[in-house]
DSSP file (Angstrom, degrees, kcal/mol; ACC not computed):
  #  RESIDUE AA STRUCTURE BP1 BP2  ACC     N-H-->O    O-->H-N    N-H-->O    O-->H-N    TCO  KAPPA ALPHA  PHI   PSI    X-CA   Y-CA   Z-CA
    1    1 A X              0   0    0      0, 0.0    27,-0.1     0, 0.0    26,-0.1   0.000 360.0 360.0 360.0 148.2   -6.2   -3.2   -5.9
    2    2 A X        -     0   0    0     25,-1.5    26,-0.1     2,-0.2     3,-0.1   0.712 360.0-121.9 -83.8 -21.6   -9.4   -2.7   -4.0
    3    3 A X  S    S+     0   0    0     24,-0.4     2,-0.2     1,-0.4    25,-0.1   0.283  70.7 132.9  89.8 -10.2  -11.7   -2.9   -7.0
    4    4 A X        -     0   0    0     23,-0.4    25,-2.6    50,-0.0    -1,-0.4  -0.531  44.9-150.0 -72.4 143.7  -12.9    0.6   -6.1
    5    5 A X  E     -aB  29  55A   0     50,-2.1    50,-3.1    23,-0.2     2,-0.7  -0.952  21.1-149.1-129.6 136.5  -13.0    2.8   -9.2
    6    6 A X  E     -aB  30  54A   0     23,-3.2    25,-2.9    -2,-0.4     2,-0.5  -0.911  25.9-155.4 -95.4 114.9  -12.6    6.5  -10.0
    7    7 A X  E     +aB  31  53A   0     46,-3.4    46,-2.3    -2,-0.7     2,-0.3  -0.814  24.1 161.5 -99.1 128.9  -14.7    7.1  -13.1
    8    8 A X  E     -a   32   0A   0     23,-1.7    25,-2.0    -2,-0.5     2,-1.0  -0.887  48.8 -84.9-144.9 167.5  -13.7   10.1  -15.2
    9    9 A X    >   -     0   0    0     -2,-0.3     3,-1.6    23,-0.2     7,-0.3  -0.684  35.3-169.5 -78.8 102.1  -14.0   11.7  -18.6
   10   10 A X  T 3  S+     0   0    0     -2,-1.0    -1,-0.2     1,-0.3    22,-0.1   0.441  81.4  66.7 -79.1   1.9  -11.3   10.0  -20.6
   11   11 A X  T 3  S+     0   0    0      1,-0.0     2,-0.6     5,-0.0    -1,-0.3   0.460  88.5  80.9 -91.0  -4.1  -11.7   12.5  -23.5
   12   12 A X    <>  -     0   0    0     -3,-1.6     4,-2.6     1,-0.1     5,-0.2  -0.906  65.2-159.6-108.0 117.5  -10.4   15.2  -21.2
   13   13 A X  H  > S+     0   0    0     -2,-0.6   104,-2.3     1,-0.2     4,-2.3   0.876  95.4  51.6 -63.2 -37.9   -6.6   15.3  -20.8
   14   14 A X  H  > S+     0   0    0    102,-0.3     4,-1.9     2,-0.2    -1,-0.2   0.922 112.6  45.6 -62.9 -45.3   -6.9   17.3  -17.5
   15   15 A X  H  > S+     0   0    0      1,-0.2     4,-2.6     2,-0.2    -2,-0.2   0.897 112.3  51.2 -64.9 -41.4   -9.3   14.7  -16.1
   16   16 A X  H  X S+     0   0    0     -4,-2.6     4,-2.6    -7,-0.3     5,-0.2   0.894 107.2  53.5 -64.6 -40.4   -7.1   11.8  -17.3
   17   17 A X  H  X S+     0   0    0     -4,-2.3     4,-2.3     1,-0.2    -1,-0.2   0.942 112.4  44.2 -58.9 -47.7   -4.0   13.3  -15.7
   18   18 A X  H  X S+     0   0    0     -4,-1.9     4,-2.6     2,-0.2     5,-0.2   0.900 112.0  51.9 -65.9 -40.8   -5.8   13.5  -12.3
   19   19 A X  H  X S+     0   0    0     -4,-2.6     4,-2.4     1,-0.2    -1,-0.2   0.933 112.5  45.7 -62.0 -44.7   -7.3   10.0  -12.6
   20   20 A X  H  X S+     0   0    0     -4,-2.6     4,-2.2     2,-0.2    -1,-0.2   0.899 110.4  55.3 -62.4 -40.4   -3.9    8.6  -13.3
   21   21 A X  H  X S+     0   0    0     -4,-2.3     4,-1.1    -5,-0.2    -2,-0.2   0.933 112.0  42.0 -57.5 -48.9   -2.4   10.7  -10.4
   22   22 A X  H  X S+     0   0    0     -4,-2.6     4,-0.6     1,-0.2     6,-0.4   0.876 111.5  55.2 -69.2 -37.1   -4.9    9.2   -8.0
   23   23 A X  H  < S+     0   0    0     -4,-2.4     3,-0.5     1,-0.2    -1,-0.2   0.877 109.1  48.2 -63.7 -36.7   -4.6    5.7   -9.3
   24   24 A X  H  < S+     0   0    0     -4,-2.2    -1,-0.2     1,-0.2    -2,-0.2   0.773 118.2  40.2 -72.3 -25.9   -0.8    5.8   -8.8
   25   25 A X  H  < S+     0   0    0     -4,-1.1     2,-0.2    -3,-0.2    -1,-0.2   0.295 119.4  30.2-109.1   8.3   -1.2    7.1   -5.2
   26   26 A X  S  < S-     0   0    0     -4,-0.6    48,-0.1    -3,-0.5    44,-0.0  -0.805  88.5 -91.2-149.0-172.4   -4.1    5.1   -3.9
   27   27 A X  S    S+     0   0    0     -2,-0.2   -25,-1.5    46,-0.1   -24,-0.4   0.205  83.7 117.8 -92.9  14.2   -6.0    1.8   -4.1
   28   28 A X        -     0   0    0     -6,-0.4     2,-0.4   -27,-0.1   -23,-0.2  -0.576  58.1-140.9 -87.3 144.1   -8.3    3.2   -6.8
   29   29 A X  E     -a    5   0A   0    -25,-2.6   -23,-3.2    -2,-0.2     2,-0.6  -0.838  20.6-132.3 -92.1 139.1   -8.6    1.9  -10.4
   30   30 A X  E     -a    6   0A   0     -2,-0.4     2,-0.5   -25,-0.2   -23,-0.2  -0.849  27.3-177.8 -93.7 124.3   -9.0    4.7  -13.0
   31   31 A X  E     -a    7   0A   0    -25,-2.9   -23,-1.7    -2,-0.6     5,-0.1  -0.963  14.8-145.4-128.8 114.2  -11.9    3.9  -15.4
   32   32 A X  E >   -a    8   0A   0     -2,-0.5     3,-2.1   -25,-0.2     4,-0.5  -0.336  29.4-108.8 -73.2 158.3  -12.7    6.2  -18.2
   33   33 A X  G >  S+     0   0    0    -25,-2.0     3,-0.9     1,-0.3   -24,-0.1   0.863 121.6  55.0 -53.3 -36.8  -16.3    6.8  -19.4
   34   34 A X  G 3  S+     0   0    0      1,-0.2    -1,-0.3     0, 0.0   -25,-0.1   0.569 107.2  50.3 -74.9  -8.5  -15.4    4.8  -22.5
   35   35 A X  G <  S+     0   0    0     -3,-2.1    -1,-0.2     2,-0.1    -2,-0.2   0.360  78.9 130.5-109.5   2.8  -14.3    1.8  -20.5
   36   36 A X    <   -     0   0    0     -3,-0.9     2,-0.1    -4,-0.5    -3,-0.0  -0.271  52.3-133.9 -62.8 139.6  -17.3    1.4  -18.1
   37   37 A X     >  -     0   0    0      1,-0.1     4,-2.6     0, 0.0     5,-0.2  -0.473  27.7-108.1 -80.3 164.4  -18.8   -2.0  -17.8
   38   38 A X  H  > S+     0   0    0      1,-0.2     4,-2.3     2,-0.2     5,-0.1   0.898 121.4  53.2 -60.0 -40.0  -22.5   -2.3  -18.0
   39   39 A X  H  > S+     0   0    0      2,-0.2     4,-0.9     1,-0.2    -1,-0.2   0.917 110.5  45.9 -62.7 -44.1  -22.6   -3.0  -14.2
   40   40 A X  H >> S+     0   0    0      1,-0.2     3,-0.8     2,-0.2     4,-0.7   0.935 112.4  50.6 -64.2 -45.8  -20.6    0.1  -13.4
   41   41 A X  H >< S+     0   0    0     -4,-2.6     3,-0.9     1,-0.3    -2,-0.2   0.878 105.2  57.4 -60.8 -38.5  -22.7    2.3  -15.8
   42   42 A X  H 3< S+     0   0    0     -4,-2.3    -1,-0.3     1,-0.2    -2,-0.2   0.775 104.4  52.9 -64.0 -26.0  -25.9    1.0  -14.1
   43   43 A X  H << S+     0   0    0     -4,-0.9    -1,-0.2    -3,-0.8    -2,-0.2   0.651  95.5  86.4 -83.4 -15.9  -24.7    2.2  -10.8
   44   44 A X  S << S-     0   0    0     -3,-0.9     4,-0.1    -4,-0.7    18,-0.0  -0.454  89.0 -95.6 -86.0 156.8  -24.1    5.8  -12.0
   45   45 A X    >   -     0   0    0     -2,-0.1     3,-1.4     1,-0.1    -1,-0.1  -0.264  39.9-105.9 -64.4 159.9  -26.6    8.6  -12.2
   46   46 A X  T 3  S+     0   0    0      1,-0.3     3,-0.3     2,-0.1     2,-0.2   0.865 122.0  46.5 -56.0 -39.9  -28.3    9.1  -15.5
   47   47 A X  T >  S+     0   0    0      1,-0.2     3,-2.3     2,-0.1    -1,-0.3  -0.166  73.4 143.8 -94.4  39.8  -26.3   12.3  -16.2
   48   48 A X  G X   +     0   0    0     -3,-1.4     3,-1.3     1,-0.3    -1,-0.2   0.722  59.2  67.9 -56.9 -25.3  -23.0   10.6  -15.2
   49   49 A X  G 3  S+     0   0    0     -3,-0.3    -1,-0.3     1,-0.2    -2,-0.1   0.483  81.1  79.3 -76.5   1.0  -21.0   12.3  -17.8
   50   50 A X  G <  S-     0   0    0     -3,-2.3     2,-0.3     1,-0.1    -1,-0.2   0.613 108.6 -10.4 -83.2 -11.9  -21.4   15.7  -16.0
   51   51 A X  S <  S-     0   0    0     -3,-1.3     2,-0.1    -4,-0.2    -1,-0.1  -0.975  82.0 -72.2-168.2 178.0  -18.7   14.9  -13.5
   52   52 A X        -     0   0    0     -2,-0.3    11,-2.8    -3,-0.1     2,-0.3  -0.411  41.7-162.4 -80.3 159.9  -16.3   12.3  -11.9
   53   53 A X  E     -BC   7  62A   0    -46,-2.3   -46,-3.4     9,-0.2     2,-0.5  -0.970  13.9-147.4-140.9 154.7  -17.5    9.5   -9.7
   54   54 A X  E     -BC   6  61A   0      7,-2.7     7,-2.7    -2,-0.3     2,-0.5  -0.981  17.4-159.4-126.8 119.4  -16.0    7.1   -7.3
   55   55 A X  E     +BC   5  60A   0    -50,-3.1   -50,-2.1    -2,-0.5     2,-0.2  -0.847  15.2 169.5-102.5 128.5  -17.5    3.6   -7.0
   56   56 A X        -     0   0    0      3,-2.7     3,-0.2    -2,-0.5   -53,-0.0  -0.705  52.5 -92.1-119.5 179.0  -17.1    1.4   -4.0
   57   57 A X  S    S+     0   0    0     -2,-0.2     3,-0.0     1,-0.2    -2,-0.0   0.856 123.9  19.8 -59.7 -34.1  -18.8   -1.9   -3.2
   58   58 A X  S    S+     0   0    0      1,-0.1     2,-0.3    -3,-0.0    -1,-0.2   0.312 121.9  45.0-123.2   9.3  -21.5   -0.1   -1.2
   59   59 A X        -     0   0    0     -3,-0.2    -3,-2.7     2,-0.0     2,-0.4  -0.993  51.5-150.3-151.9 157.1  -21.4    3.6   -2.3
   60   60 A X  E     -C   55   0A   0     -2,-0.3     2,-0.4    -5,-0.2    -5,-0.2  -0.985  16.7-166.5-127.4 119.1  -21.3    5.9   -5.3
   61   61 A X  E     -C   54   0A   0     -7,-2.7    -7,-2.7    -2,-0.4     2,-0.4  -0.881  11.6-165.0-102.8 136.8  -19.6    9.3   -4.7
   62   62 A X  E >   -C   53   0A   0     -2,-0.4     3,-1.6    -9,-0.2     4,-0.2  -0.935  43.5 -28.1-127.7 149.2  -20.2   11.9   -7.4
   63   63 A X  T 3> S+     0   0    0    -11,-2.8     4,-2.1    -2,-0.4     3,-0.4  -0.275 131.2   6.8  56.9-121.9  -18.6   15.3   -8.3
   64   64 A X  H 3> S+     0   0    0      1,-0.2     4,-2.8     2,-0.2    -1,-0.3   0.851 132.2  55.2 -61.3 -36.3  -17.1   17.0   -5.3
   65   65 A X  H <> S+     0   0    0     -3,-1.6     4,-2.2     2,-0.2    -1,-0.2   0.868 107.5  50.5 -65.3 -35.4  -17.7   14.0   -3.1
   66   66 A X  H  > S+     0   0    0     -3,-0.4     4,-2.4   -14,-0.3    -2,-0.2   0.918 112.0  46.7 -67.1 -43.3  -15.8   11.8   -5.5
   67   67 A X  H  X S+     0   0    0     -4,-2.1     4,-2.7     2,-0.2     5,-0.2   0.925 111.5  51.7 -63.6 -43.9  -12.9   14.3   -5.6
   68   68 A X  H  X S+     0   0    0     -4,-2.8     4,-2.2     1,-0.2    -2,-0.2   0.924 111.9  46.2 -58.7 -45.2  -12.9   14.5   -1.8
   69   69 A X  H  X S+     0   0    0     -4,-2.2     4,-2.6     2,-0.2    -1,-0.2   0.884 111.2  52.2 -66.6 -38.7  -12.8   10.7   -1.4
   70   70 A X  H  X S+     0   0    0     -4,-2.4     4,-2.0     2,-0.2    -2,-0.2   0.926 110.3  47.8 -63.9 -44.3  -10.0   10.4   -4.0
   71   71 A X  H  X>S+     0   0    0     -4,-2.7     5,-2.4     1,-0.2     4,-0.6   0.914 112.6  49.9 -61.1 -41.9   -7.9   13.0   -2.2
   72   72 A X  H ><5S+     0   0    0     -4,-2.2     3,-0.7    -5,-0.2     9,-0.3   0.911 109.4  50.7 -63.6 -42.4   -8.6   11.1    1.1
   73   73 A X  H 3<5S+     0   0    0     -4,-2.6    -1,-0.2     1,-0.3    -2,-0.2   0.864 114.5  43.6 -63.4 -35.9   -7.6    7.8   -0.4
   74   74 A X  H 3<5S-     0   0    0     -4,-2.0    -1,-0.3    -5,-0.2    -2,-0.2   0.508 109.3-127.8 -85.7  -4.7   -4.3    9.3   -1.7
   75   75 A X  T <<5 -     0   0    0     -3,-0.7     2,-0.5    -4,-0.6    -3,-0.2   0.912  41.9-178.4  55.5  47.6   -3.8   11.1    1.6
   76   76 A X  S   <S+     0   0    0     -5,-2.4    -1,-0.2     1,-0.2     2,-0.1  -0.978  72.8  19.6-122.0 116.8   -3.3   14.4   -0.1
   77   77 A X  S >  S-     0   0    0     -2,-0.5     3,-1.8    -3,-0.1    -1,-0.2   0.722 117.1-100.0 -69.4 164.8   -2.7   16.5    1.8
   78   78 A X  T 3  S+     0   0    0      1,-0.3    -2,-0.1    -2,-0.1    -3,-0.1  -0.256 111.5  23.2 -52.7 133.2   -1.7   14.2    4.6
   79   79 A X  T 3> S+     0   0    0     -7,-0.1     4,-2.3     3,-0.0     3,-0.3   0.575  79.8 137.7  86.0  10.6   -4.5   13.8    7.1
   80   80 A X  H <>  +     0   0    0     -3,-1.8     4,-2.7     1,-0.2     5,-0.2   0.811  66.0  58.1 -63.4 -30.3   -7.1   14.7    4.4
   81   81 A X  H  > S+     0   0    0     -9,-0.3     4,-2.2     2,-0.2    -1,-0.2   0.938 110.4  43.3 -64.0 -44.5   -9.5   11.9    5.5
   82   82 A X  H  > S+     0   0    0     -3,-0.3     4,-2.3     2,-0.2    -2,-0.2   0.892 113.3  52.5 -66.1 -39.2   -9.6   13.4    9.1
   83   83 A X  H  X S+     0   0    0     -4,-2.3     4,-2.7     2,-0.2    -2,-0.2   0.924 110.3  47.6 -62.5 -44.4   -9.9   16.9    7.7
   84   84 A X  H  X S+     0   0    0     -4,-2.7     4,-2.1     2,-0.2    -2,-0.2   0.918 110.4  51.9 -62.1 -44.4  -12.9   15.8    5.5
   85   85 A X  H  < S+     0   0    0     -4,-2.2     4,-0.3    -5,-0.2    -1,-0.2   0.909 112.4  46.5 -59.0 -42.6  -14.6   14.1    8.4
   86   86 A X  H >< S+     0   0    0     -4,-2.3     3,-1.6     1,-0.2    -2,-0.2   0.934 111.4  50.5 -64.6 -47.3  -14.2   17.3   10.5
   87   87 A X  H >< S+     0   0    0     -4,-2.7     3,-2.0     1,-0.3     6,-0.3   0.801  95.8  70.0 -65.6 -29.4  -15.4   19.6    7.7
   88   88 A X  T 3< S+     0   0    0     -4,-2.1    -1,-0.3     1,-0.3    -2,-0.2   0.624  83.7  73.7 -64.7 -11.2  -18.6   17.5    7.1
   89   89 A X  T <  S+     0   0    0     -3,-1.6     2,-0.4    -4,-0.3    -1,-0.3   0.703  84.7  79.7 -70.7 -19.2  -19.8   18.7   10.5
   90   90 A X  S X> S-     0   0    0     -3,-2.0     3,-1.4    -4,-0.2     4,-0.6  -0.781  76.6-140.6-100.9 131.4  -20.5   22.1    9.0
   91   91 A X  H 3> S+     0   0    0     -2,-0.4     4,-0.5     1,-0.3     3,-0.4   0.833 100.3  51.0 -57.0 -37.2  -23.6   22.8    7.0
   92   92 A X  H 3> S+     0   0    0      1,-0.2     4,-2.3     2,-0.1    -1,-0.3   0.632  89.1  82.8 -78.9 -12.7  -21.9   24.9    4.4
   93   93 A X  H <> S+     0   0    0     -3,-1.4     4,-3.1    -6,-0.3     5,-0.2   0.925  88.0  50.2 -61.5 -47.8  -19.1   22.5    3.7
   94   94 A X  H  X S+     0   0    0     -4,-0.6     4,-2.4    -3,-0.4     5,-0.2   0.917 112.6  47.7 -59.0 -44.2  -20.9   20.3    1.2
   95   95 A X  H  X S+     0   0    0     -4,-0.5     4,-2.3     1,-0.2    -1,-0.2   0.911 113.6  47.7 -62.9 -42.1  -22.1   23.3   -0.8
   96   96 A X  H  X S+     0   0    0     -4,-2.3     4,-2.8     2,-0.2     5,-0.2   0.925 111.0  51.1 -64.2 -44.8  -18.6   24.7   -0.8
   97   97 A X  H  X S+     0   0    0     -4,-3.1     4,-2.2     1,-0.2    -2,-0.2   0.916 113.2  44.9 -58.6 -45.5  -17.0   21.4   -1.9
   98   98 A X  H  X S+     0   0    0     -4,-2.4     4,-2.5    -5,-0.2    -1,-0.2   0.881 112.5  51.1 -69.6 -37.6  -19.4   21.0   -4.8
   99   99 A X  H  X S+     0   0    0     -4,-2.3     4,-2.5    -5,-0.2    -2,-0.2   0.925 110.7  48.5 -64.9 -43.4  -19.0   24.7   -5.9
  100  100 A X  H  X S+     0   0    0     -4,-2.8     4,-2.0     2,-0.2     5,-0.2   0.910 111.0  51.1 -62.2 -41.8  -15.2   24.3   -5.8
  101  101 A X  H  X S+     0   0    0     -4,-2.2     4,-3.0    -5,-0.2    -2,-0.2   0.950 112.0  46.5 -58.4 -48.8  -15.5   21.1   -7.8
  102  102 A X  H  X S+     0   0    0     -4,-2.5     4,-2.7     1,-0.2    -2,-0.2   0.868 108.0  56.4 -64.3 -37.7  -17.7   22.8  -10.4
  103  103 A X  H  < S+     0   0    0     -4,-2.5     4,-0.4     2,-0.2    -1,-0.2   0.915 114.1  39.9 -60.0 -42.9  -15.3   25.8  -10.6
  104  104 A X  H >< S+     0   0    0     -4,-2.0     3,-1.3     2,-0.2    -2,-0.2   0.937 115.5  50.8 -70.8 -47.0  -12.5   23.5  -11.6
  105  105 A X  H >< S+     0   0    0     -4,-3.0     3,-1.2     1,-0.3     4,-0.2   0.873 107.1  54.0 -60.7 -38.1  -14.6   21.3  -13.8
  106  106 A X  T 3< S+     0   0    0     -4,-2.7    -1,-0.3     1,-0.2    -2,-0.2   0.640 114.2  42.5 -71.5 -12.8  -15.9   24.2  -15.7
  107  107 A X  T <> S+     0   0    0     -3,-1.3     4,-3.0    -4,-0.4     3,-0.4   0.143  75.5 115.3-116.2  17.8  -12.3   25.4  -16.4
  108  108 A X  H <> S+     0   0    0     -3,-1.2     4,-1.9     1,-0.2   -94,-0.2   0.786  72.8  58.9 -64.6 -26.4  -10.7   22.1  -17.3
  109  109 A X  H  4 S+     0   0    0     -4,-0.2     4,-0.3     2,-0.2    -1,-0.2   0.921 113.0  38.4 -66.7 -41.2  -10.0   23.2  -20.8
  110  110 A X  H >4 S+     0   0    0     -3,-0.4     3,-1.6     1,-0.2     4,-0.4   0.924 116.9  50.0 -72.7 -45.3   -7.9   26.1  -19.6
  111  111 A X  H >X S+     0   0    0     -4,-3.0     4,-2.5     1,-0.3     3,-1.7   0.830 100.9  66.0 -62.4 -30.7   -6.4   24.1  -16.7
  112  112 A X  T 3< S+     0   0    0     -4,-1.9    -1,-0.3    -5,-0.3     7,-0.2   0.668  86.4  69.7 -65.9 -16.2   -5.5   21.4  -19.2
  113  113 A X  T <4 S+     0   0    0     -3,-1.6    -1,-0.3    -4,-0.3    -2,-0.2   0.746 113.4  28.7 -69.1 -21.9   -3.1   23.9  -20.9
  114  114 A X  T <4 S+     0   0    0     -3,-1.7     2,-0.5    -4,-0.4    -2,-0.2   0.787 132.9  26.4-105.5 -40.9   -1.0   23.5  -17.8
  115  115 A X  S  < S+     0   0    0     -4,-2.5     2,-0.3     4,-0.0    -1,-0.3  -0.952  78.4 134.7-131.4 111.0   -1.7   20.0  -16.5
  116  116 A X     >  -     0   0    0     -2,-0.5     4,-2.3    -3,-0.1  -102,-0.3  -0.979  56.3-132.2-157.2 140.4   -2.9   17.4  -19.0
  117  117 A X  H  > S+     0   0    0   -104,-2.3     4,-1.3    -2,-0.3    -1,-0.1   0.894 112.4  53.0 -57.5 -39.9   -2.1   13.8  -19.8
  118  118 A X  H  > S+     0   0    0      1,-0.2     4,-0.5     2,-0.2    -1,-0.2   0.913 110.4  45.5 -64.5 -43.7   -1.9   14.9  -23.5
  119  119 A X  H >4 S+     0   0    0     -7,-0.2     3,-0.6     1,-0.2    -1,-0.2   0.870 113.5  49.3 -69.0 -37.0    0.6   17.7  -22.8
  120  120 A X  H 3< S+     0   0    0     -4,-2.3    -1,-0.2     1,-0.2    -2,-0.2   0.713 105.5  57.5 -77.6 -19.6    2.8   15.5  -20.5
  121  121 A X  H 3<        0   0    0     -4,-1.3    -1,-0.2     1,-0.2    -2,-0.2   0.613 360.0 360.0 -84.5 -11.8    2.9   12.6  -23.0
  122  122 A X    <<        0   0    0     -3,-0.6    -1,-0.2    -4,-0.5    -2,-0.1   0.494 360.0 360.0 -67.1 360.0    4.4   14.8  -25.8
């Protein structure tokens, strides 16, 4: 393991499913909000519970940037790191990435009816 961590809302079955998914397919540790160490919490923004985060030794990615990095680490889809690097050249990409993240995050209760750690554990 790299020690890099995907920080997520562990009260959300949809979020937990995705965090486990990325942890199984990458070098990331999945760390729920309820499991954060003081050091990890100190590195996060004040409103950290508003979205997911990805912590590395030298960076903190939040919201859409955290999801983008998690997909790149898991290589989903294949070549996603190169695709992200290419897309970052365009001014509108960051806004689109964050909007897409928020669209999914705002619907996680509905999406959790289809994909959820709780539903899959039954």
